DRENFI-729909 format. One record per residue (C-alpha): x, y, z; residue number from 1; residue in one letter. Coordinates in nm, 2 decimals. Layout:
N
NODE       xx       yy       zz     k   r
NODE        X        Y        Z   NUM   a
...
END
This chain:
307
NODE       xx       yy       zz     k   r
NODE     5.74    12.03     8.83     1   m
NODE     5.97    12.28     8.67     2   s
NODE     6.12    12.38     9.01     3   r
NODE     6.20    12.03     9.09     4   t
NODE     6.38    11.99     8.76     5   k
NODE     6.57    12.31     8.82     6   r
NODE     6.67    12.21     9.17     7   a
NODE     6.79    11.86     9.07     8   v
NODE     6.98    11.97     8.76     9   a
NODE     7.27    12.15     8.94    10   p
NODE     7.32    11.84     9.16    11   k
NODE     7.33    11.61     8.86    12   n
NODE     7.57    11.84     8.69    13   k
NODE     7.80    11.85     9.00    14   g
NODE     7.79    11.45     9.00    15   d
NODE     7.90    11.45     8.64    16   r
NODE     8.19    11.69     8.72    17   w
NODE     8.29    11.48     9.02    18   g
NODE     8.29    11.17     8.81    19   l
NODE     8.50    11.35     8.54    20   a
NODE     8.77    11.46     8.81    21   y
NODE     8.80    11.09     8.95    22   v
NODE     8.78    10.92     8.61    23   s
NODE     9.15    10.95     8.53    24   p
NODE     9.24    10.73     8.82    25   f
NODE     8.99    10.44     8.72    26   f
NODE     9.11    10.48     8.34    27   i
NODE     9.47    10.45     8.44    28   i
NODE     9.40    10.17     8.68    29   f
NODE     9.18     9.98     8.43    30   g
NODE     9.46    10.00     8.17    31   i
NODE     9.77     9.94     8.38    32   f
NODE     9.61     9.74     8.66    33   g
NODE     9.30     9.55     8.58    34   l
NODE     9.38     9.46     8.22    35   l
NODE     9.72     9.31     8.29    36   p
NODE     9.55     9.09     8.58    37   i
NODE     9.28     8.97     8.34    38   l
NODE     9.54     8.91     8.06    39   f
NODE     9.76     8.71     8.29    40   t
NODE     9.46     8.49     8.40    41   v
NODE     9.39     8.43     8.04    42   y
NODE     9.74     8.34     7.94    43   v
NODE     9.74     8.09     8.23    44   s
NODE     9.52     7.86     8.04    45   f
NODE     9.75     7.84     7.74    46   f
NODE    10.09     7.71     7.64    47   h
NODE    10.21     8.05     7.53    48   w
NODE    10.52     8.10     7.33    49   d
NODE    10.56     8.46     7.18    50   p
NODE    10.75     8.32     6.89    51   l
NODE    10.58     7.98     6.82    52   a
NODE    10.23     8.09     6.90    53   g
NODE    10.00     7.94     7.17    54   h
NODE     9.74     7.68     7.21    55   n
NODE     9.48     7.63     7.47    56   f
NODE     9.55     7.37     7.75    57   i
NODE     9.29     7.43     8.01    58   g
NODE     9.41     7.37     8.37    59   l
NODE     9.73     7.18     8.27    60   d
NODE     9.96     7.48     8.40    61   n
NODE     9.79     7.47     8.73    62   f
NODE     9.80     7.09     8.75    63   r
NODE    10.18     7.11     8.68    64   n
NODE    10.22     7.39     8.93    65   l
NODE    10.06     7.20     9.22    66   f
NODE    10.29     6.90     9.16    67   t
NODE    10.61     7.10     9.10    68   d
NODE    10.86     7.06     9.38    69   p
NODE    11.04     7.38     9.29    70   y
NODE    10.72     7.58     9.34    71   f
NODE    10.67     7.44     9.69    72   y
NODE    11.02     7.51     9.77    73   r
NODE    10.98     7.86     9.65    74   a
NODE    10.67     7.90     9.88    75   v
NODE    10.88     7.78    10.18    76   r
NODE    11.16     8.01    10.10    77   n
NODE    10.93     8.31    10.04    78   t
NODE    10.76     8.28    10.38    79   f
NODE    11.09     8.20    10.56    80   s
NODE    11.25     8.51    10.43    81   i
NODE    10.94     8.71    10.52    82   f
NODE    10.94     8.58    10.89    83   l
NODE    11.31     8.65    10.92    84   f
NODE    11.26     9.01    10.79    85   s
NODE    10.94     9.13    10.90    86   f
NODE    10.93     9.04    11.27    87   l
NODE    11.27     9.20    11.36    88   p
NODE    11.19     9.50    11.13    89   q
NODE    10.87     9.56    11.31    90   t
NODE    11.02     9.55    11.66    91   i
NODE    11.33     9.77    11.54    92   l
NODE    11.11    10.01    11.36    93   a
NODE    10.88    10.06    11.66    94   l
NODE    11.18    10.11    11.89    95   l
NODE    11.33    10.35    11.66    96   l
NODE    11.01    10.54    11.61    97   a
NODE    10.95    10.56    11.99    98   n
NODE    11.31    10.71    12.02    99   f
NODE    11.25    10.97    11.74   100   l
NODE    10.91    11.06    11.89   101   a
NODE    11.10    11.19    12.22   102   n
NODE    11.02    11.56    12.25   103   p
NODE    11.36    11.63    12.40   104   a
NODE    11.55    11.49    12.09   105   l
NODE    11.75    11.74    11.90   106   r
NODE    11.80    11.76    11.52   107   f
NODE    11.48    11.57    11.46   108   k
NODE    11.46    11.66    11.09   109   v
NODE    11.81    11.54    11.03   110   f
NODE    11.76    11.19    11.19   111   w
NODE    11.43    11.15    11.00   112   r
NODE    11.59    11.24    10.68   113   t
NODE    11.88    11.00    10.75   114   i
NODE    11.64    10.71    10.77   115   l
NODE    11.54    10.75    10.41   116   l
NODE    11.89    10.70    10.28   117   v
NODE    11.87    10.32    10.26   118   p
NODE    11.53    10.35    10.10   119   w
NODE    11.67    10.55     9.80   120   v
NODE    11.99    10.35     9.77   121   t
NODE    12.02    10.14     9.47   122   s
NODE    11.94     9.78     9.54   123   i
NODE    12.25     9.65     9.34   124   l
NODE    12.46     9.86     9.57   125   s
NODE    12.31     9.72     9.87   126   v
NODE    12.35     9.36     9.73   127   a
NODE    12.72     9.41     9.66   128   i
NODE    12.78     9.56    10.02   129   i
NODE    12.59     9.27    10.19   130   f
NODE    12.75     9.01     9.98   131   s
NODE    13.08     9.14    10.12   132   e
NODE    12.96     9.16    10.46   133   l
NODE    12.84     8.80    10.45   134   f
NODE    13.13     8.66    10.28   135   g
NODE    13.23     8.31    10.40   136   q
NODE    13.60     8.35    10.45   137   n
NODE    13.66     8.73    10.49   138   y
NODE    13.32     8.86    10.55   139   g
NODE    13.28     9.11    10.84   140   m
NODE    12.99     8.91    10.98   141   v
NODE    13.19     8.59    11.02   142   n
NODE    13.50     8.78    11.15   143   v
NODE    13.28     8.96    11.41   144   a
NODE    13.13     8.61    11.51   145   m
NODE    13.48     8.48    11.55   146   h
NODE    13.59     8.77    11.79   147   y
NODE    13.27     8.73    11.98   148   l
NODE    13.37     8.36    12.06   149   g
NODE    13.10     8.19    11.87   150   l
NODE    13.35     7.98    11.69   151   s
NODE    13.40     7.78    12.02   152   h
NODE    13.05     7.66    12.00   153   i
NODE    13.08     7.54    11.63   154   g
NODE    12.96     7.85    11.46   155   i
NODE    13.25     7.98    11.23   156   h
NODE    13.29     8.06    10.86   157   n
NODE    12.91     8.03    10.79   158   v
NODE    12.84     7.99    10.42   159   n
NODE    12.57     8.27    10.40   160   w
NODE    12.51     8.18    10.02   161   v
NODE    12.52     7.81    10.00   162   g
NODE    12.32     7.72    10.30   163   q
NODE    11.94     7.76    10.33   164   t
NODE    11.88     7.93    10.66   165   i
NODE    12.19     8.15    10.66   166   p
NODE    12.10     8.27    10.31   167   s
NODE    11.76     8.36    10.42   168   h
NODE    11.90     8.55    10.72   169   i
NODE    12.13     8.74    10.49   170   a
NODE    11.86     8.83    10.23   171   i
NODE    11.63     8.94    10.54   172   a
NODE    11.91     9.16    10.67   173   c
NODE    11.92     9.32    10.33   174   m
NODE    11.54     9.38    10.33   175   i
NODE    11.56     9.51    10.68   176   i
NODE    11.83     9.75    10.60   177   y
NODE    11.63     9.90    10.31   178   r
NODE    11.29     9.91    10.47   179   n
NODE    11.36     9.99    10.84   180   l
NODE    11.37    10.37    10.78   181   g
NODE    11.03    10.36    10.59   182   y
NODE    10.85    10.16    10.84   183   a
NODE    11.00    10.37    11.13   184   s
NODE    10.87    10.69    10.97   185   l
NODE    10.52    10.53    10.92   186   i
NODE    10.51    10.44    11.30   187   y
NODE    10.65    10.78    11.39   188   l
NODE    10.38    10.97    11.21   189   s
NODE    10.11    10.75    11.40   190   s
NODE    10.29    10.80    11.73   191   m
NODE    10.30    11.19    11.69   192   l
NODE     9.92    11.18    11.66   193   s
NODE     9.88    11.02    11.99   194   i
NODE     9.74    11.26    12.24   195   p
NODE    10.01    11.36    12.51   196   r
NODE     9.74    11.36    12.77   197   d
NODE     9.76    10.98    12.77   198   l
NODE    10.12    10.98    12.85   199   y
NODE    10.10    11.25    13.11   200   e
NODE     9.80    11.05    13.29   201   s
NODE    10.03    10.73    13.27   202   a
NODE    10.32    10.90    13.42   203   s
NODE    10.11    11.06    13.69   204   l
NODE    10.00    10.70    13.77   205   d
NODE    10.36    10.60    13.81   206   g
NODE    10.40    10.42    13.48   207   a
NODE    10.77    10.38    13.35   208   s
NODE    10.87    10.45    13.01   209   k
NODE    10.84    10.09    12.90   210   w
NODE    10.50    10.06    13.05   211   q
NODE    10.38    10.37    12.86   212   q
NODE    10.52    10.22    12.54   213   f
NODE    10.35     9.90    12.61   214   r
NODE    10.01    10.00    12.74   215   y
NODE     9.97    10.34    12.57   216   v
NODE    10.17    10.34    12.24   217   t
NODE    10.11    10.00    12.12   218   i
NODE     9.73     9.99    12.16   219   p
NODE     9.70    10.34    11.99   220   q
NODE     9.91    10.18    11.70   221   l
NODE     9.67     9.89    11.62   222   k
NODE     9.54    10.03    11.30   223   n
NODE     9.89    10.11    11.18   224   t
NODE    10.02     9.78    11.28   225   l
NODE     9.74     9.61    11.07   226   t
NODE     9.82     9.82    10.78   227   f
NODE    10.19     9.75    10.80   228   m
NODE    10.12     9.38    10.85   229   l
NODE     9.91     9.37    10.53   230   i
NODE    10.15     9.58    10.33   231   v
NODE    10.44     9.37    10.46   232   g
NODE    10.28     9.05    10.37   233   t
NODE    10.22     9.17    10.02   234   i
NODE    10.58     9.29     9.99   235   g
NODE    10.71     8.97    10.14   236   g
NODE    10.52     8.74     9.88   237   l
NODE    10.67     8.96     9.61   238   q
NODE    11.04     8.95     9.72   239   t
NODE    11.24     8.95     9.41   240   f
NODE    11.53     9.19     9.37   241   l
NODE    11.71     9.10     9.69   242   e
NODE    11.76     8.73     9.61   243   p
NODE    11.81     8.80     9.24   244   l
NODE    12.10     9.02     9.29   245   t
NODE    12.24     8.81     9.58   246   y
NODE    12.25     8.48     9.39   247   g
NODE    12.11     8.48     9.05   248   g
NODE    11.79     8.39     8.87   249   v
NODE    11.76     8.03     9.01   250   q
NODE    11.81     8.17     9.38   251   g
NODE    12.14     7.98     9.45   252   g
NODE    12.29     7.66     9.32   253   d
NODE    12.03     7.43     9.49   254   s
NODE    11.75     7.69     9.49   255   r
NODE    11.80     7.76     9.85   256   q
NODE    11.66     8.11     9.84   257   f
NODE    11.44     8.09     9.53   258   s
NODE    11.12     8.29     9.60   259   t
NODE    10.79     8.29     9.43   260   l
NODE    10.85     8.61     9.23   261   a
NODE    11.20     8.49     9.13   262   l
NODE    11.07     8.15     9.02   263   y
NODE    10.81     8.33     8.80   264   l
NODE    11.09     8.53     8.65   265   y
NODE    11.29     8.23     8.58   266   e
NODE    11.01     8.06     8.38   267   q
NODE    10.98     8.37     8.17   268   i
NODE    11.35     8.45     8.11   269   i
NODE    11.52     8.10     8.10   270   q
NODE    11.25     7.85     8.03   271   n
NODE    11.03     8.07     7.80   272   n
NODE    10.71     7.94     7.96   273   k
NODE    10.48     8.24     7.97   274   l
NODE    10.17     8.04     8.04   275   g
NODE    10.32     7.86     8.33   276   y
NODE    10.46     8.19     8.46   277   a
NODE    10.11     8.33     8.44   278   a
NODE     9.98     8.04     8.65   279   a
NODE    10.25     8.12     8.90   280   i
NODE    10.13     8.48     8.91   281   g
NODE     9.77     8.38     8.96   282   v
NODE     9.88     8.16     9.25   283   a
NODE    10.08     8.45     9.40   284   i
NODE     9.79     8.68     9.37   285   t
NODE     9.55     8.42     9.54   286   l
NODE     9.80     8.36     9.83   287   l
NODE     9.83     8.74     9.87   288   t
NODE     9.45     8.79     9.90   289   i
NODE     9.40     8.49    10.13   290   v
NODE     9.69     8.58    10.36   291   i
NODE     9.60     8.95    10.38   292   s
NODE     9.25     8.87    10.46   293   g
NODE     9.36     8.63    10.73   294   v
NODE     9.59     8.89    10.87   295   n
NODE     9.33     9.15    10.88   296   f
NODE     9.07     8.93    11.05   297   l
NODE     9.32     8.80    11.32   298   v
NODE     9.46     9.14    11.39   299   t
NODE     9.11     9.29    11.41   300   r
NODE     9.01     9.00    11.65   301   k
NODE     9.31     9.06    11.86   302   i
NODE     9.27     9.43    11.88   303   s
NODE     8.91     9.40    11.97   304   g
NODE     8.80     9.65    11.71   305   s
NODE     8.51     9.42    11.59   306   d
NODE     8.34     9.45    11.94   307   s
END
């Protein structure tokens, strides 16, 4: 019996040391992650005023939320901007990563470093630059469209701020500019881990570069694509700084690019409705969980990893 106790004691002691080493993460997550979420859910059941106090109103905030036309407009705008940004960004990032993965490419470190410049650039600077690019009268985008002859088919002096779809495209371009380099490096790191034997075998079988990219690279990136889709969905539902700096708290004069996160911010800053803003935050969290779960199941089914 004593031998058993002596044999088990070091293991238990090691387990305690292991828990001690990982406990800081769980403590920090509990304080700065879990507690704010629980407090937000708690506040959503109140009419909460930091100065005048608060009173319990039950599910009234959620009832008002699901009958609020501005909320549904924010949902539509959020998904529209996400689609305009994520799909082109994924295609461009894959092509750019495939180019950077070329073994014959020179100055690889330089080009990979340059990709991170937009990522570290201030969002305010990016918003100012893109506001000038997408100016209605003298913006470079409209000038370029004029010289390309698009004015002959009725596309000229596009109001990139006042119109819904053009404003979504302008904000999506801003998001693509900032995130393209980061996404490209993620895909690049996965491409570099693909065995070169697969490409050599495909080349011996007569596969072209495009066929190698389609039938070798893309299938090998299915896990990375799933990860980026989930992360991109979460980031898309939290789009905030780009529309805020592009057109103000309300997301344009007619809320044409008001997003969910921006609408939540408006309820706190302008309307002082902390309980209602908390209800919006809960709705965003639930949407994120549901859509991320659907994305995971769909991409897993398509890739065939559940077989």
